[in-house]
Structures are given as C-alpha cells and as structure tokens.
C-alpha positions as CSV (number, residue, x, y, z in Angstrom):
1,M,188.8,-94.2,67.9
2,E,185.7,-93.0,69.8
3,I,185.8,-92.8,73.5
4,D,182.6,-93.2,75.6
5,L,182.3,-90.6,78.3
6,P,181.1,-91.7,81.8
7,G,178.0,-90.3,83.2
8,R,176.7,-89.0,79.9
9,A,173.1,-89.6,78.8
10,G,172.6,-90.9,75.3
11,K,175.3,-91.5,72.7
12,T,177.7,-88.6,73.6
13,K,181.3,-89.1,72.6
14,A,184.3,-86.9,73.1
15,C,185.5,-86.5,69.5
16,L,188.7,-84.7,68.6
17,T,189.9,-85.1,65.1
18,A,193.6,-85.9,65.1
19,G,194.7,-84.5,61.8
20,H,192.9,-82.8,58.9
21,N,191.2,-85.9,57.5
22,Q,192.1,-88.5,60.0
23,P,189.5,-90.8,61.6
24,E,191.3,-91.1,65.0
25,H,189.4,-89.4,67.8
26,K,190.7,-88.9,71.3
27,K,190.2,-86.7,74.4
28,S,192.9,-85.1,76.3
29,D,194.9,-87.3,78.7
30,T,196.2,-84.4,80.7
31,P,193.8,-82.5,82.9
32,Y,196.1,-79.8,84.1
33,P,197.6,-77.1,81.9
34,A,200.8,-76.9,84.1
35,E,201.6,-80.4,83.1
36,R,201.7,-79.4,79.4
37,L,203.7,-76.0,79.7
38,P,207.4,-75.1,80.1
39,D,208.6,-74.2,83.6
40,D,209.6,-70.6,82.8
41,V,208.0,-67.2,82.8
42,S,206.1,-67.7,79.5
43,G,204.9,-71.0,80.7
44,H,203.6,-69.6,84.0
45,M,201.8,-66.8,82.1
46,E,200.2,-69.3,79.8
47,E,199.2,-71.4,82.8
48,K,197.4,-68.5,84.3
49,R,195.7,-67.8,81.1
50,A,194.7,-71.5,80.6
51,F,193.1,-71.7,84.0
52,L,191.2,-68.5,83.4
53,E,190.1,-70.1,80.1
54,I,188.8,-73.0,82.0
55,Q,186.9,-70.9,84.6
56,L,185.2,-68.9,81.8
57,S,184.2,-71.9,79.8
58,P,180.8,-71.7,78.0
59,M,178.4,-74.6,78.0
60,L,176.5,-76.1,75.0
61,Y,173.2,-77.9,74.8
62,I,171.9,-79.6,71.6
63,K,168.5,-81.1,71.0
64,P,167.5,-82.3,67.5
65,T,164.0,-81.8,66.2
66,Y,161.9,-84.1,63.9
67,G,159.4,-83.9,61.1
68,T,157.6,-86.7,59.4
69,K,158.1,-88.4,56.1
70,L,156.0,-90.7,54.1
71,I,157.8,-94.0,53.2
72,Y,156.4,-96.8,51.3
73,V,156.5,-100.1,53.3
74,H,155.3,-103.3,51.6
75,P,152.6,-104.6,52.0
76,N,151.0,-101.8,54.2
77,G,151.6,-98.9,51.8
78,Y,152.9,-95.5,52.9
79,Q,153.6,-94.9,56.6
80,K,154.9,-91.9,58.6
81,F,158.4,-92.0,59.9
82,P,160.3,-89.4,62.0
83,V,163.0,-87.5,60.2
84,Q,165.5,-85.1,61.6
85,N,165.0,-81.6,60.4
86,G,167.0,-79.4,62.7
87,A,168.2,-78.9,66.2
88,W,167.9,-76.5,69.1
89,V,171.2,-74.9,70.1
90,Q,171.8,-73.3,73.5
91,L,175.0,-71.6,74.3
92,Y,175.5,-70.7,78.0
93,L,177.9,-67.8,78.6
94,P,179.1,-66.9,82.1
95,V,178.3,-63.7,83.9
96,E,181.8,-62.3,83.2
97,L,180.8,-62.0,79.5
98,R,177.8,-59.7,80.1
99,G,178.2,-56.5,78.1
100,S,180.8,-58.0,75.6
101,L,181.0,-59.4,72.1
102,V,181.3,-63.2,71.7
103,G,182.6,-64.7,68.4
104,T,181.0,-67.8,67.1
105,N,181.0,-70.3,64.3
106,L,178.6,-73.3,63.8
107,T,178.5,-76.2,61.4
108,A,177.1,-79.7,61.1
109,S,179.1,-82.8,60.2
110,H,178.9,-86.5,59.9
111,R,180.9,-89.7,59.4
112,P,180.1,-91.2,56.0
113,L,179.1,-94.8,56.2
114,Y,179.8,-94.5,60.0
115,V,183.4,-95.5,59.5
116,L,185.1,-92.8,57.2
117,P,186.7,-89.7,58.6
118,V,184.3,-87.0,59.8
119,E,183.5,-84.4,57.3
120,T,181.4,-81.1,57.1
121,I,177.9,-81.3,55.7
122,D,176.9,-77.6,55.8
123,E,179.7,-75.1,55.4
124,S,178.1,-72.9,58.1
125,L,175.0,-72.6,60.1
126,Q,175.9,-69.0,61.1
127,E,173.0,-67.2,59.4
128,P,170.1,-69.1,61.1
129,F,172.1,-69.4,64.4
130,I,172.4,-65.6,64.6
131,K,169.3,-64.5,62.8
132,H,166.8,-66.3,65.0
133,G,168.7,-66.4,68.2
134,V,167.4,-64.9,71.4
135,I,168.9,-64.3,74.9
136,V,167.1,-66.1,77.6
137,E,167.9,-66.7,81.4
138,S,170.5,-69.3,82.4
139,G,167.9,-71.5,84.2
140,L,166.4,-72.4,80.8
141,L,169.7,-74.2,79.8
142,G,168.7,-77.7,78.8
143,H,164.9,-76.8,78.4
144,T,164.0,-76.0,74.8
145,P,160.7,-74.8,73.4
146,D,158.0,-77.3,72.2
147,H,157.7,-75.6,68.9
148,I,160.2,-74.5,66.2
149,E,160.3,-70.7,66.1
150,T,161.8,-69.2,62.8
151,N,159.2,-66.5,62.0
152,G,161.6,-63.6,61.8
153,P,164.9,-62.1,63.0
154,N,165.6,-61.6,66.7
155,E,165.1,-57.8,66.8
156,G,163.2,-56.9,69.9
157,R,163.0,-60.4,71.2
158,Y,165.6,-60.2,74.0
159,E,164.7,-61.0,77.5
160,M,166.8,-59.3,80.0
161,P,168.1,-61.9,82.3
162,P,168.6,-61.2,86.1
163,E,171.8,-59.3,87.0
164,G,174.6,-61.2,88.2
165,E,173.8,-64.3,86.3
166,G,175.1,-65.9,83.0
167,V,172.9,-66.0,80.0
168,V,171.9,-68.4,77.4
169,W,171.8,-67.7,73.5
170,Q,169.1,-70.0,72.2
171,T,168.2,-70.6,68.5
172,W,167.0,-73.3,66.2
173,V,169.0,-74.2,63.1
174,P,167.9,-76.5,60.1
175,L,169.8,-79.8,59.7
176,T,169.7,-82.6,57.0
177,E,168.9,-86.2,57.8
178,A,172.6,-87.0,57.4
179,A,173.8,-84.7,60.2
180,Q,175.4,-86.6,63.1
181,F,177.4,-83.9,65.0
182,I,177.0,-80.2,65.7
183,E,180.4,-78.5,65.9
184,M,180.9,-75.1,67.4
185,Q,183.8,-72.6,68.0
186,V,183.6,-69.8,70.4
187,W,186.0,-66.8,70.9
188,Y,185.9,-64.2,73.7
189,S,187.1,-60.6,73.5
190,P,190.9,-60.3,74.1
191,E,190.2,-57.9,76.9
192,I,188.5,-60.7,78.7
193,L,190.6,-63.7,77.8
194,A,193.9,-63.2,75.9
195,S,194.2,-65.5,72.8
196,S,196.7,-68.3,72.9
197,E,199.0,-69.5,70.1
198,G,196.6,-70.4,67.1
199,D,193.7,-68.5,68.5
200,R,191.5,-71.6,68.4
201,G,189.2,-70.5,71.2
202,Y,186.7,-73.1,72.6
203,R,185.8,-76.0,70.5
204,F,182.8,-78.4,70.7
205,Q,181.7,-81.5,68.8
206,L,178.5,-83.1,70.1
207,E,176.9,-86.1,68.7
208,L,173.2,-85.6,68.1
209,D,170.8,-87.5,70.4
210,K,167.0,-87.3,70.4
211,E,167.0,-86.8,74.1
212,G,169.3,-83.8,74.0
213,V,172.9,-83.7,75.0
214,S,174.9,-81.3,77.0
215,D,178.7,-80.9,76.9
216,E,181.0,-81.5,79.8
217,K,184.6,-80.6,80.7
218,S,185.8,-83.6,78.7
219,T,184.1,-82.2,75.6
220,R,185.2,-78.7,75.8
221,L,188.3,-78.4,73.8
222,T,190.5,-75.5,75.0
223,S,193.3,-73.8,73.2
224,L,195.8,-76.3,74.7
225,D,194.2,-79.4,73.4
226,P,195.9,-80.7,70.2
227,G,194.2,-81.8,67.0
228,T,191.5,-80.1,64.9
229,L,187.8,-80.3,64.2
230,Q,186.0,-79.6,60.9
231,I,184.6,-76.3,62.4
232,E,188.2,-75.0,62.2
233,T,188.2,-75.2,58.4
234,L,185.6,-72.3,58.2
235,G,188.1,-69.4,58.8
236,G,188.6,-68.8,62.5
237,R,188.0,-65.8,64.5
238,E,188.1,-63.5,61.4
239,K,185.1,-65.3,59.8
240,S,183.1,-65.6,63.0
241,I,179.9,-63.7,63.7
242,A,179.5,-61.9,67.1
243,I,176.7,-62.2,69.7
244,L,176.3,-59.1,71.7
245,V,175.7,-60.2,75.2
246,P,173.4,-57.8,77.1
247,N,174.9,-56.0,80.2
C-alpha cells in the first residue's frame, strides 16, 4: 500500500517495505519513541537516544535530470522525447556533524510493472555519489545547478560554508530510464549518535519527480521504524563510504 503524504509537491510517497520482498508499504503510525519502548532504565536510555536521533536528522533532496532520445512516431518520423538520465542528490547535514565522518550508501530502485515488489536497479551508486560530490552551503538545499557536472573528482572543489551552519553534500548520479526511487542510508559516528539495535541508521526512499522532491519527517525512517528497504541489502555500515564534513 502506498500512502500519500499531505503537503508534499509532486508524487512523493512514504514507502517502507514491510518484509524482504513484500509489496506492502506503510509509514510509522507512532510519532513518539516513548510509546514504543519499555518503561525501564534501558527503555529510558533508548528514548533519549531516539530523540537525539530525531534532532540530528539529515535531509534529502532529489531532482532528476533528462536528456533526449529520438523515437520514431508514425507518420511524422523521428521525434525527440525527454529521457531520464540521472539525478541531483543533495544531503543536508546539521551543524553538529561539522568535523566528523558520515557513512552513506545510495542506490536506485523501481517497482516492475508498477505493481510488483520494489527491487534494486543499480547495486550501488556510491562511486559517482562520492567521486563527484562537493560541499556547499545549506542555503542551496533544493537549488541544483542548471548543468550536469561530472568532469572530475571533487578534490579541491570544496566551498567552506559559514561557521555555525549545517552543510549540504551535493552531487549528480547517473540513472536508467527505469529508476523510480532513490534510496539512501546514513550513519553518524557513534561518538555523535550511539547506534541502536540493528544499526540501521537513517533510511530514505524518495520517488523521483521532475519538479524535484524533498523528504520530510514522515519519510525519514529512523532506527525504531520497522521494516526494510532495498538499500539495506547492500551491506550496512561496514559497506558504506564516508563523507568528511568540513569543520
């Protein structure tokens, strides 16, 4: 089941796969960690950790890009049609993450025939996500460049954001025409946020929309949210690649 999210532009859904290959999707019905934890010392400690996890939540913005493809249309002959060829990915990290390492994993997924369970298209988009990424100031979240930039690695291309502000990791990744979702998993250093049982970090699944789409609280899946996404099949924190957030 796909649930429409109020107040969202485009076709954004909150999609949380319930089971490894199950088509059912849902968002959490319980907004407060305390309502899902035991009323004892361990539960109170996890409650504090869960609220800190919410306070330090990253944000994700995705905007697909398009090329053109010649398609024969009878009787007019070949015509140009827009074809999805990639997406801008912007990951906002709050100021508390300045000077730390942030583990990330990224992949694309789709729902075959629009009715079958969601499955991964590309095993991982980590290489272009890291190789071509740059740090930009937080005010650019939701504002992507007009042209695709993949001319080389990001060495020497950092812009030092103002002190006391969060930062945005911005990059472009290639996608196939079939890609419908971008899925992402993010882990913070244990010194900043202790890992919970399962160490699932923050998880995102955003449906691609030509106007661009931002996540909201209802699409940020924390460690207490049940279920799995396809991104979780890529190996977890041990297989993630770190972003060095400038101090």
